[in-house]
mmCIF file of the C-alpha atoms, coordinates in Angstrom:
data_MODEL
# 
_entry.id   MODEL 
# 
loop_
_atom_site.group_PDB 
_atom_site.id 
_atom_site.type_symbol 
_atom_site.label_atom_id 
_atom_site.label_alt_id 
_atom_site.label_comp_id 
_atom_site.label_asym_id 
_atom_site.label_entity_id 
_atom_site.label_seq_id 
_atom_site.pdbx_PDB_ins_code 
_atom_site.Cartn_x 
_atom_site.Cartn_y 
_atom_site.Cartn_z 
_atom_site.occupancy 
_atom_site.B_iso_or_equiv 
_atom_site.pdbx_formal_charge 
_atom_site.auth_seq_id 
_atom_site.auth_comp_id 
_atom_site.auth_asym_id 
_atom_site.auth_atom_id 
_atom_site.pdbx_PDB_model_num 
ATOM 1   C CA . UNK A 1 1   ? 22.106 32.319  21.344  1.00 0.00 ? 1   UNK A CA 1 
ATOM 2   C CA . UNK A 1 2   ? 21.700 30.265  18.767  1.00 0.00 ? 2   UNK A CA 1 
ATOM 3   C CA . UNK A 1 3   ? 24.643 27.801  17.542  1.00 0.00 ? 3   UNK A CA 1 
ATOM 4   C CA . UNK A 1 4   ? 25.491 27.423  13.816  1.00 0.00 ? 4   UNK A CA 1 
ATOM 5   C CA . UNK A 1 5   ? 27.916 24.651  12.349  1.00 0.00 ? 5   UNK A CA 1 
ATOM 6   C CA . UNK A 1 6   ? 30.982 25.626  10.924  1.00 0.00 ? 6   UNK A CA 1 
ATOM 7   C CA . UNK A 1 7   ? 29.727 24.481  7.733   1.00 0.00 ? 7   UNK A CA 1 
ATOM 8   C CA . UNK A 1 8   ? 27.052 26.625  7.742   1.00 0.00 ? 8   UNK A CA 1 
ATOM 9   C CA . UNK A 1 9   ? 28.965 29.716  8.704   1.00 0.00 ? 9   UNK A CA 1 
ATOM 10  C CA . UNK A 1 10  ? 31.265 29.127  6.274   1.00 0.00 ? 10  UNK A CA 1 
ATOM 11  C CA . UNK A 1 11  ? 28.591 28.392  3.364   1.00 0.00 ? 11  UNK A CA 1 
ATOM 12  C CA . UNK A 1 12  ? 26.970 31.832  4.143   1.00 0.00 ? 12  UNK A CA 1 
ATOM 13  C CA . UNK A 1 13  ? 30.451 33.763  4.123   1.00 0.00 ? 13  UNK A CA 1 
ATOM 14  C CA . UNK A 1 14  ? 31.381 32.534  1.191   1.00 0.00 ? 14  UNK A CA 1 
ATOM 15  C CA . UNK A 1 15  ? 28.362 33.781  -0.088  1.00 0.00 ? 15  UNK A CA 1 
ATOM 16  C CA . UNK A 1 16  ? 28.869 37.307  1.149   1.00 0.00 ? 16  UNK A CA 1 
ATOM 17  C CA . UNK A 1 17  ? 32.007 37.559  -0.614  1.00 0.00 ? 17  UNK A CA 1 
ATOM 18  C CA . UNK A 1 18  ? 32.793 37.975  -4.757  1.00 0.00 ? 18  UNK A CA 1 
ATOM 19  C CA . UNK A 1 19  ? 32.050 36.842  -6.651  1.00 0.00 ? 19  UNK A CA 1 
ATOM 20  C CA . UNK A 1 20  ? 28.575 36.414  -5.406  1.00 0.00 ? 20  UNK A CA 1 
ATOM 21  C CA . UNK A 1 21  ? 28.567 39.183  -2.968  1.00 0.00 ? 21  UNK A CA 1 
ATOM 22  C CA . UNK A 1 22  ? 25.246 38.517  -1.295  1.00 0.00 ? 22  UNK A CA 1 
ATOM 23  C CA . UNK A 1 23  ? 23.380 41.565  0.122   1.00 0.00 ? 23  UNK A CA 1 
ATOM 24  C CA . UNK A 1 24  ? 22.876 40.563  3.974   1.00 0.00 ? 24  UNK A CA 1 
ATOM 25  C CA . UNK A 1 25  ? 19.600 41.608  4.040   1.00 0.00 ? 25  UNK A CA 1 
ATOM 26  C CA . UNK A 1 26  ? 18.881 39.274  1.334   1.00 0.00 ? 26  UNK A CA 1 
ATOM 27  C CA . UNK A 1 27  ? 21.089 36.068  2.390   1.00 0.00 ? 27  UNK A CA 1 
ATOM 28  C CA . UNK A 1 28  ? 19.474 36.670  5.992   1.00 0.00 ? 28  UNK A CA 1 
ATOM 29  C CA . UNK A 1 29  ? 15.828 36.421  4.068   1.00 0.00 ? 29  UNK A CA 1 
ATOM 30  C CA . UNK A 1 30  ? 17.076 33.512  2.608   1.00 0.00 ? 30  UNK A CA 1 
ATOM 31  C CA . UNK A 1 31  ? 18.491 31.474  5.566   1.00 0.00 ? 31  UNK A CA 1 
ATOM 32  C CA . UNK A 1 32  ? 16.163 33.043  8.297   1.00 0.00 ? 32  UNK A CA 1 
ATOM 33  C CA . UNK A 1 33  ? 19.488 33.753  10.543  1.00 0.00 ? 33  UNK A CA 1 
ATOM 34  C CA . UNK A 1 34  ? 19.688 37.071  11.951  1.00 0.00 ? 34  UNK A CA 1 
ATOM 35  C CA . UNK A 1 35  ? 21.320 40.290  9.929   1.00 0.00 ? 35  UNK A CA 1 
ATOM 36  C CA . UNK A 1 36  ? 22.803 40.930  12.990  1.00 0.00 ? 36  UNK A CA 1 
ATOM 37  C CA . UNK A 1 37  ? 24.501 37.634  12.843  1.00 0.00 ? 37  UNK A CA 1 
ATOM 38  C CA . UNK A 1 38  ? 25.714 37.534  9.789   1.00 0.00 ? 38  UNK A CA 1 
ATOM 39  C CA . UNK A 1 39  ? 27.033 41.382  9.899   1.00 0.00 ? 39  UNK A CA 1 
ATOM 40  C CA . UNK A 1 40  ? 28.932 39.866  13.388  1.00 0.00 ? 40  UNK A CA 1 
ATOM 41  C CA . UNK A 1 41  ? 30.137 36.987  10.706  1.00 0.00 ? 41  UNK A CA 1 
ATOM 42  C CA . UNK A 1 42  ? 31.697 39.737  8.326   1.00 0.00 ? 42  UNK A CA 1 
ATOM 43  C CA . UNK A 1 43  ? 32.812 41.982  10.757  1.00 0.00 ? 43  UNK A CA 1 
ATOM 44  C CA . UNK A 1 44  ? 35.037 39.001  12.412  1.00 0.00 ? 44  UNK A CA 1 
ATOM 45  C CA . UNK A 1 45  ? 36.244 38.186  8.802   1.00 0.00 ? 45  UNK A CA 1 
ATOM 46  C CA . UNK A 1 46  ? 36.861 41.834  8.018   1.00 0.00 ? 46  UNK A CA 1 
ATOM 47  C CA . UNK A 1 47  ? 39.246 41.831  11.249  1.00 0.00 ? 47  UNK A CA 1 
ATOM 48  C CA . UNK A 1 48  ? 41.422 39.160  9.957   1.00 0.00 ? 48  UNK A CA 1 
ATOM 49  C CA . UNK A 1 49  ? 42.153 41.262  6.961   1.00 0.00 ? 49  UNK A CA 1 
ATOM 50  C CA . UNK A 1 50  ? 39.636 39.284  4.763   1.00 0.00 ? 50  UNK A CA 1 
ATOM 51  C CA . UNK A 1 51  ? 37.313 40.997  1.743   1.00 0.00 ? 51  UNK A CA 1 
ATOM 52  C CA . UNK A 1 52  ? 33.459 40.730  2.638   1.00 0.00 ? 52  UNK A CA 1 
ATOM 53  C CA . UNK A 1 53  ? 31.538 43.843  0.929   1.00 0.00 ? 53  UNK A CA 1 
ATOM 54  C CA . UNK A 1 54  ? 28.307 41.746  1.405   1.00 0.00 ? 54  UNK A CA 1 
ATOM 55  C CA . UNK A 1 55  ? 26.257 44.997  0.576   1.00 0.00 ? 55  UNK A CA 1 
ATOM 56  C CA . UNK A 1 56  ? 25.857 43.570  -3.676  1.00 0.00 ? 56  UNK A CA 1 
ATOM 57  C CA . UNK A 1 57  ? 28.412 46.171  -5.107  1.00 0.00 ? 57  UNK A CA 1 
ATOM 58  C CA . UNK A 1 58  ? 30.828 45.442  -7.822  1.00 0.00 ? 58  UNK A CA 1 
ATOM 59  C CA . UNK A 1 59  ? 33.810 45.439  -7.004  1.00 0.00 ? 59  UNK A CA 1 
ATOM 60  C CA . UNK A 1 60  ? 34.966 49.021  -8.771  1.00 0.00 ? 60  UNK A CA 1 
ATOM 61  C CA . UNK A 1 61  ? 32.198 50.216  -6.410  1.00 0.00 ? 61  UNK A CA 1 
ATOM 62  C CA . UNK A 1 62  ? 34.147 48.696  -2.843  1.00 0.00 ? 62  UNK A CA 1 
ATOM 63  C CA . UNK A 1 63  ? 35.542 50.189  -0.282  1.00 0.00 ? 63  UNK A CA 1 
ATOM 64  C CA . UNK A 1 64  ? 39.157 51.345  -0.106  1.00 0.00 ? 64  UNK A CA 1 
ATOM 65  C CA . UNK A 1 65  ? 38.974 49.111  2.708   1.00 0.00 ? 65  UNK A CA 1 
ATOM 66  C CA . UNK A 1 66  ? 37.790 46.496  0.787   1.00 0.00 ? 66  UNK A CA 1 
ATOM 67  C CA . UNK A 1 67  ? 40.791 47.032  -1.990  1.00 0.00 ? 67  UNK A CA 1 
ATOM 68  C CA . UNK A 1 68  ? 43.161 47.172  0.171   1.00 0.00 ? 68  UNK A CA 1 
ATOM 69  C CA . UNK A 1 69  ? 42.047 43.884  2.311   1.00 0.00 ? 69  UNK A CA 1 
ATOM 70  C CA . UNK A 1 70  ? 42.040 42.280  -1.322  1.00 0.00 ? 70  UNK A CA 1 
ATOM 71  C CA . UNK A 1 71  ? 45.704 43.615  -2.024  1.00 0.00 ? 71  UNK A CA 1 
ATOM 72  C CA . UNK A 1 72  ? 47.027 42.580  1.446   1.00 0.00 ? 72  UNK A CA 1 
ATOM 73  C CA . UNK A 1 73  ? 45.623 38.706  0.505   1.00 0.00 ? 73  UNK A CA 1 
ATOM 74  C CA . UNK A 1 74  ? 47.466 39.332  -2.838  1.00 0.00 ? 74  UNK A CA 1 
ATOM 75  C CA . UNK A 1 75  ? 50.447 40.248  -2.187  1.00 0.00 ? 75  UNK A CA 1 
ATOM 76  C CA . UNK A 1 76  ? 52.225 37.573  -1.796  1.00 0.00 ? 76  UNK A CA 1 
ATOM 77  C CA . UNK A 1 77  ? 50.492 35.257  -4.702  1.00 0.00 ? 77  UNK A CA 1 
ATOM 78  C CA . UNK A 1 78  ? 52.634 34.107  -7.835  1.00 0.00 ? 78  UNK A CA 1 
ATOM 79  C CA . UNK A 1 79  ? 51.056 35.010  -11.235 1.00 0.00 ? 79  UNK A CA 1 
ATOM 80  C CA . UNK A 1 80  ? 49.369 31.336  -11.224 1.00 0.00 ? 80  UNK A CA 1 
ATOM 81  C CA . UNK A 1 81  ? 47.986 32.022  -7.762  1.00 0.00 ? 81  UNK A CA 1 
ATOM 82  C CA . UNK A 1 82  ? 46.663 35.321  -8.347  1.00 0.00 ? 82  UNK A CA 1 
ATOM 83  C CA . UNK A 1 83  ? 44.692 34.320  -11.455 1.00 0.00 ? 83  UNK A CA 1 
ATOM 84  C CA . UNK A 1 84  ? 43.482 31.687  -9.066  1.00 0.00 ? 84  UNK A CA 1 
ATOM 85  C CA . UNK A 1 85  ? 42.349 34.207  -6.980  1.00 0.00 ? 85  UNK A CA 1 
ATOM 86  C CA . UNK A 1 86  ? 40.754 36.209  -9.337  1.00 0.00 ? 86  UNK A CA 1 
ATOM 87  C CA . UNK A 1 87  ? 38.822 33.597  -10.691 1.00 0.00 ? 87  UNK A CA 1 
ATOM 88  C CA . UNK A 1 88  ? 37.636 32.479  -6.974  1.00 0.00 ? 88  UNK A CA 1 
ATOM 89  C CA . UNK A 1 89  ? 36.388 36.013  -6.336  1.00 0.00 ? 89  UNK A CA 1 
ATOM 90  C CA . UNK A 1 90  ? 35.503 37.473  -9.762  1.00 0.00 ? 90  UNK A CA 1 
ATOM 91  C CA . UNK A 1 91  ? 37.947 40.222  -9.974  1.00 0.00 ? 91  UNK A CA 1 
ATOM 92  C CA . UNK A 1 92  ? 40.456 41.071  -12.192 1.00 0.00 ? 92  UNK A CA 1 
ATOM 93  C CA . UNK A 1 93  ? 44.086 40.501  -12.509 1.00 0.00 ? 93  UNK A CA 1 
ATOM 94  C CA . UNK A 1 94  ? 44.499 44.334  -13.983 1.00 0.00 ? 94  UNK A CA 1 
ATOM 95  C CA . UNK A 1 95  ? 41.907 45.448  -11.154 1.00 0.00 ? 95  UNK A CA 1 
ATOM 96  C CA . UNK A 1 96  ? 44.230 44.425  -8.435  1.00 0.00 ? 96  UNK A CA 1 
ATOM 97  C CA . UNK A 1 97  ? 47.463 45.802  -10.293 1.00 0.00 ? 97  UNK A CA 1 
ATOM 98  C CA . UNK A 1 98  ? 45.329 49.150  -10.401 1.00 0.00 ? 98  UNK A CA 1 
ATOM 99  C CA . UNK A 1 99  ? 44.551 48.726  -6.549  1.00 0.00 ? 99  UNK A CA 1 
ATOM 100 C CA . UNK A 1 100 ? 48.138 47.660  -5.787  1.00 0.00 ? 100 UNK A CA 1 
ATOM 101 C CA . UNK A 1 101 ? 49.591 50.749  -6.904  1.00 0.00 ? 101 UNK A CA 1 
ATOM 102 C CA . UNK A 1 102 ? 46.641 53.426  -5.691  1.00 0.00 ? 102 UNK A CA 1 
ATOM 103 C CA . UNK A 1 103 ? 48.069 51.662  -2.070  1.00 0.00 ? 103 UNK A CA 1 
ATOM 104 C CA . UNK A 1 104 ? 51.409 52.373  -3.235  1.00 0.00 ? 104 UNK A CA 1 
ATOM 105 C CA . UNK A 1 105 ? 51.076 55.809  -4.723  1.00 0.00 ? 105 UNK A CA 1 
ATOM 106 C CA . UNK A 1 106 ? 48.544 56.561  -1.286  1.00 0.00 ? 106 UNK A CA 1 
ATOM 107 C CA . UNK A 1 107 ? 51.422 57.741  0.456   1.00 0.00 ? 107 UNK A CA 1 
ATOM 108 C CA . UNK A 1 108 ? 53.164 59.400  -1.330  1.00 0.00 ? 108 UNK A CA 1 
ATOM 109 C CA . UNK A 1 109 ? 50.292 61.094  -2.016  1.00 0.00 ? 109 UNK A CA 1 
ATOM 110 C CA . UNK A 1 110 ? 49.806 62.097  1.377   1.00 0.00 ? 110 UNK A CA 1 
ATOM 111 C CA . UNK A 1 111 ? 53.225 63.585  1.621   1.00 0.00 ? 111 UNK A CA 1 
ATOM 112 C CA . UNK A 1 112 ? 52.959 65.816  -0.712  1.00 0.00 ? 112 UNK A CA 1 
ATOM 113 C CA . UNK A 1 113 ? 49.479 66.616  -0.194  1.00 0.00 ? 113 UNK A CA 1 
ATOM 114 C CA . UNK A 1 114 ? 50.476 67.317  3.617   1.00 0.00 ? 114 UNK A CA 1 
ATOM 115 C CA . UNK A 1 115 ? 53.221 70.117  2.355   1.00 0.00 ? 115 UNK A CA 1 
ATOM 116 C CA . UNK A 1 116 ? 50.973 71.743  0.046   1.00 0.00 ? 116 UNK A CA 1 
ATOM 117 C CA . UNK A 1 117 ? 48.260 72.145  3.258   1.00 0.00 ? 117 UNK A CA 1 
ATOM 118 C CA . UNK A 1 118 ? 50.827 73.096  5.116   1.00 0.00 ? 118 UNK A CA 1 
ATOM 119 C CA . UNK A 1 119 ? 52.118 75.951  2.492   1.00 0.00 ? 119 UNK A CA 1 
ATOM 120 C CA . UNK A 1 120 ? 48.724 76.928  2.002   1.00 0.00 ? 120 UNK A CA 1 
ATOM 121 C CA . UNK A 1 121 ? 48.061 77.280  5.614   1.00 0.00 ? 121 UNK A CA 1 
ATOM 122 C CA . UNK A 1 122 ? 50.965 79.362  5.865   1.00 0.00 ? 122 UNK A CA 1 
ATOM 123 C CA . UNK A 1 123 ? 49.940 81.356  3.397   1.00 0.00 ? 123 UNK A CA 1 
ATOM 124 C CA . UNK A 1 124 ? 45.991 81.416  4.960   1.00 0.00 ? 124 UNK A CA 1 
ATOM 125 C CA . UNK A 1 125 ? 48.021 82.568  8.157   1.00 0.00 ? 125 UNK A CA 1 
ATOM 126 C CA . UNK A 1 126 ? 49.385 85.238  6.342   1.00 0.00 ? 126 UNK A CA 1 
ATOM 127 C CA . UNK A 1 127 ? 46.610 86.904  4.936   1.00 0.00 ? 127 UNK A CA 1 
ATOM 128 C CA . UNK A 1 128 ? 44.644 86.295  8.268   1.00 0.00 ? 128 UNK A CA 1 
ATOM 129 C CA . UNK A 1 129 ? 47.675 88.521  9.707   1.00 0.00 ? 129 UNK A CA 1 
ATOM 130 C CA . UNK A 1 130 ? 47.115 91.155  6.887   1.00 0.00 ? 130 UNK A CA 1 
ATOM 131 C CA . UNK A 1 131 ? 43.404 91.536  7.322   1.00 0.00 ? 131 UNK A CA 1 
ATOM 132 C CA . UNK A 1 132 ? 43.296 92.083  10.847  1.00 0.00 ? 132 UNK A CA 1 
ATOM 133 C CA . UNK A 1 133 ? 46.121 94.717  10.738  1.00 0.00 ? 133 UNK A CA 1 
ATOM 134 C CA . UNK A 1 134 ? 44.130 96.233  7.833   1.00 0.00 ? 134 UNK A CA 1 
ATOM 135 C CA . UNK A 1 135 ? 40.666 96.055  9.865   1.00 0.00 ? 135 UNK A CA 1 
ATOM 136 C CA . UNK A 1 136 ? 42.596 97.523  12.910  1.00 0.00 ? 136 UNK A CA 1 
ATOM 137 C CA . UNK A 1 137 ? 43.275 100.403 11.048  1.00 0.00 ? 137 UNK A CA 1 
ATOM 138 C CA . UNK A 1 138 ? 40.075 101.034 9.709   1.00 0.00 ? 138 UNK A CA 1 
ATOM 139 C CA . UNK A 1 139 ? 38.889 100.706 13.061  1.00 0.00 ? 139 UNK A CA 1 
ATOM 140 C CA . UNK A 1 140 ? 41.390 103.701 14.450  1.00 0.00 ? 140 UNK A CA 1 
ATOM 141 C CA . UNK A 1 141 ? 40.095 105.324 11.762  1.00 0.00 ? 141 UNK A CA 1 
ATOM 142 C CA . UNK A 1 142 ? 36.587 105.181 12.265  1.00 0.00 ? 142 UNK A CA 1 
ATOM 143 C CA . UNK A 1 143 ? 37.127 105.995 16.383  1.00 0.00 ? 143 UNK A CA 1 
ATOM 144 C CA . UNK A 1 144 ? 39.007 108.939 15.398  1.00 0.00 ? 144 UNK A CA 1 
ATOM 145 C CA . UNK A 1 145 ? 36.195 110.167 12.873  1.00 0.00 ? 145 UNK A CA 1 
ATOM 146 C CA . UNK A 1 146 ? 33.627 109.276 15.400  1.00 0.00 ? 146 UNK A CA 1 
ATOM 147 C CA . UNK A 1 147 ? 35.673 111.458 17.994  1.00 0.00 ? 147 UNK A CA 1 
ATOM 148 C CA . UNK A 1 148 ? 35.912 114.192 15.568  1.00 0.00 ? 148 UNK A CA 1 
ATOM 149 C CA . UNK A 1 149 ? 32.466 114.284 15.237  1.00 0.00 ? 149 UNK A CA 1 
ATOM 150 C CA . UNK A 1 150 ? 31.486 114.341 18.737  1.00 0.00 ? 150 UNK A CA 1 
ATOM 151 C CA . UNK A 1 151 ? 33.765 117.115 19.480  1.00 0.00 ? 151 UNK A CA 1 
ATOM 152 C CA . UNK A 1 152 ? 31.949 118.917 16.314  1.00 0.00 ? 152 UNK A CA 1 
ATOM 153 C CA . UNK A 1 153 ? 28.486 118.769 17.923  1.00 0.00 ? 153 UNK A CA 1 
ATOM 154 C CA . UNK A 1 154 ? 30.030 120.062 21.216  1.00 0.00 ? 154 UNK A CA 1 
ATOM 155 C CA . UNK A 1 155 ? 31.474 122.821 19.441  1.00 0.00 ? 155 UNK A CA 1 
ATOM 156 C CA . UNK A 1 156 ? 28.516 123.644 17.620  1.00 0.00 ? 156 UNK A CA 1 
ATOM 157 C CA . UNK A 1 157 ? 26.498 123.675 20.926  1.00 0.00 ? 157 UNK A CA 1 
ATOM 158 C CA . UNK A 1 158 ? 29.069 125.890 22.626  1.00 0.00 ? 158 UNK A CA 1 
ATOM 159 C CA . UNK A 1 159 ? 29.397 128.003 19.724  1.00 0.00 ? 159 UNK A CA 1 
ATOM 160 C CA . UNK A 1 160 ? 26.517 127.716 17.486  1.00 0.00 ? 160 UNK A CA 1 
ATOM 161 C CA . UNK A 1 161 ? 26.657 127.298 13.964  1.00 0.00 ? 161 UNK A CA 1 
ATOM 162 C CA . UNK A 1 162 ? 29.293 128.868 12.152  1.00 0.00 ? 162 UNK A CA 1 
ATOM 163 C CA . UNK A 1 163 ? 28.404 131.689 10.242  1.00 0.00 ? 163 UNK A CA 1 
ATOM 164 C CA . UNK A 1 164 ? 29.407 131.677 6.768   1.00 0.00 ? 164 UNK A CA 1 
ATOM 165 C CA . UNK A 1 165 ? 31.410 133.821 4.878   1.00 0.00 ? 165 UNK A CA 1 
# 
């Protein structure tokens, strides 16, 4: 296994991060380092909670996970530090504020959604029971009609056709 200097690794990881946000495959072609190695380095940074999209997408197309990582990274920063962070990463303060608000409201929405889903589930179960009851009633009626038809045929076989008046 090849070993790379810490400076090279850091330089390449910086190129995967905003604002450059290089695609991993492109970076691999430029440097000669395998994509797997770059993906491993990127995954290690992501596990540390650092946003490293490395997919060439602009910040609005990032995954929720990457946006959340940025929110976590910037949670303790002052306004001046946040502005510096945004300049370094090619982001806008407003974007991070919107992402932060989305994170805050995510749990509230999850609880509301869960409640709505439970109520809908109860309604669905009630409807299923009503439909099963109706189906059962119709099956019994059908069985009764089938039994009457069989009896009618047997009666006709025994006594013959009824004479019409």
